[in-house]
N, C-alpha and C positions, 0 to 999 in steps of 0.2 A: 884650526884647519877652518878654510871655508871652501864651499861648493855651491852651484847654483841648487836652487830648491828642487828643479825638476831632477838633477842628478841625485839628489839624496832620495826621492823619492823612487829613483830606480832602484835603489837599494832594499826597499821593500819589496820590489818584483823578484829582485836576485834571491833575497832570503826567502821567498816562498817557493822560488826555484830548489834552492838548497834544502829547505827542509823536506821539499819532495823527493829529492834524492836520497835524504837520510832515510825517509820512510819506505823507498823501495830497497835500500840496502839493508834495513831494518827486517823488511819482509822475507829478502833473500836469505838471511842468516837464520830467521825463525819459522821458516817454512814447516808445516807438521811433518811433512816428509822427511825431514831429517831425523826425528824420533821414530819415524817407523823405520826408516833405514837402518838406525843403530840397533833397534831391537831384532829385525830381521836378519842382519849381519851377524848380530850376537847368537840367534838362533840356528842360522846355518853354519856358524863355526863350531858351535856346541855339537850338532848332529854330525857334523864331518867327522870331528872327532870321536864321536860315538860310534860311527861307520867304520872307522880306520881302527878302533878298537875291536869291535865286533868280527871285523875280516880278520884281525889278527888271531881271535879266539877261535874261529871257524878253522883258520890254517892250521892251529896246533891242534885241534881236535880231529882233523881231517888226517894228518900224520899220526896222531895216538890210534885212529881206527886202522890205519896201514899196519900199523906196528902190531896192534893187537891181533890182528887177522893173521899176519905173518908168523906171529908166536903161536897161535893155534893151528896154522898150517904145518909147521915145524914140529909139532907134537904129534898132529895125524900121522904125517908120514914117517915118522920113528915108529909110532904104533903100528902102521902097517908094515913097515920092514920087520919089525918082530914077529908080526902075524904070520908074515909069509916064510920067516925062517921055521917058524914052529910048524906051519903046514907043510914044507917041503921035506920034513924029516933029517932035515941037515943037523940037527942039534939032538945027537944018541946022549949026552950024559944028562942023568936026571936031575944033577944041581944044576947044570947050564939051564935046562928045560924049565926049573923050578924059577931060576932067577928071571928069566924070559917072560914067565907067566906073571910074576910079581910087579917086573917095571911095567907091562902092559896093563894090568889093573891100575899102578899107579899113573901111567898115563892118561888111561880113561878118566880118571878123576880129575887129572891137571887140564885136560881138553874141556871137560865140561866148566871148570871154574874161567878158563880162559874164554871159552865162548859166552860164558857170562858177561865176564868183561866187556866182549864185542857188542854186546846187547846194550849195555849201559852206555858206552860210548856212542853208539849209534842213536840212542835217544838223546843224546847231549848235541851229537852231531845234526840232529834234525831240528833241535831247540837253537842252535847257534845259526844254521841257515833261515829259519824263521826270523830270527832278529836281525839278521844283515837284511832280508828281503825288507822288512818292515821299515827298517831304520833309513834305508836306501829311498824307499818311496817318500818318506818324512824330509828327507834331504831335498831330494826332487822337488818336491812340494816348496819346501824354504827357498829354493833356489827361482822357483817362479814367482814367489811374494816378494824377495827381494828385487828381483828385476822389474817386476810392475813397479815398487815402492820410486826405484831409481829411474823409471821412465816418468812417473809423475813428477818426481822433482828436475828432471832435464825440461821438461814441457815446461812447468813454472818458471826455472831459469831462463826458457826463450824469451817467454813472456814478458817477465821483469826486465830482462838486458834490452829489448827492443823498447821497452818504456824509457829505461834510463838513456839509451843512445837518442831519443826524442827529446826528453828533457834537458840532454848535455848539449844539445845544440841549440837548445832556447837559451841555455845560460851563456852560453859563449857570445848570443846577438846581445844578451843584454849586459854582460859583464863589459864587452867591448864599449859600449857608451858610458861606462863610470868612469871618470876621472882616476888615473893610476893611483895616486896617493891616496884618495877615497876608499878604492878597492883594496888597497893593503891594509888599510886600518881594519875595515871590515872583514877582511880573512883573517887577521890576527885575531881580533874580537870573536870571531865566530870559533876559534879553535878554542879560547880560552873560556867561553861562555855556553860550552856544551851545544855548540850546534848553531847559535843566535847571536848574529853579530850587529844585527841592527832590528831596532824595534819601533812600534808607532807610537806617538803620544795621542792617546785618544781619551777624551772626558777624564781630564785630569789625573790620568793612570799611564804609566809605562808598561807596556803591553808586552815586555820581557821579563819583567819581574812581578809585574801586576802590583806594585807601591803606586798608592795615590799620593799626588805632590800636595803640598800645602798650599795656600793662596799666595803666600810672599814668594814661593819657588816657581809658580806660574807667572806671576809679575816680571820675576827676573827673566823667565825664557821670553815673555812678551818682549822684552827690551832689547833681546839680541836680533842682530841683522838678520835678515830672512835667509841670506846664505852660510849663516854661521853653523857649521856641525857642531851639534850639541851631543852631550854625553850624559846619560842617567846618573844623578849621583850615588843612587844606590846599586845598580848592577854593572856600570861602566860602559855599557851597551851604546852605540851611536842612537841619538833618540830623533826619531823623524817626524818633523811636524808636516801636517795634511787640512786640509780645508776642513777636517773634521775635530781637528784638536782643539778648536775652541781658543786659541790663544792670536 
């Protein structure tokens, strides 16, 4: 393949632009905010699950308290009815009166036991309410941390994307000035060679693979016409000669 020396040198300009685009893409992918967002997101999810579990526990404990208080009220009401019957004198049978007194005594003990249950449930309810409050506050803080990290990432994206747009416009101008067949070869080699399709020959060295040429190789390069498109024997990239190549 042959191309004017000026067109070959434009490949170096194009390569520099493409390398800059690669750098911007790498910067976009590796922003520190990505790791911050991942951690903040994981913390937020974990806290959200804890809040849901704490709220469920609070709901269960609340229902348990209602049930315990209802049990106390039932025993209290039964004891009050028994006491009313005894006080009214409607129970005349000594045996029935004795049974009522015995039941009232049992109900009093039962009421005391149930009231102890109510107190224990109330303590657990207070603890559950405190936990929900604390976890909710931590979840709200985690939401703020996540939102701030996302905001910093989005701001960095905006800056990078603006740079990419500008560099892309520069690339279009340079690429339009490169012959189609030379551009096609460059693009193919760039895809095969880790993003570098053209490299400068500088001080006996290919700047693509950093291999230094032997004197015989340099003499062979000197013998090639100025418009010959050369390839590095080591890496296969387009080897561009400039005024600083020494050939």
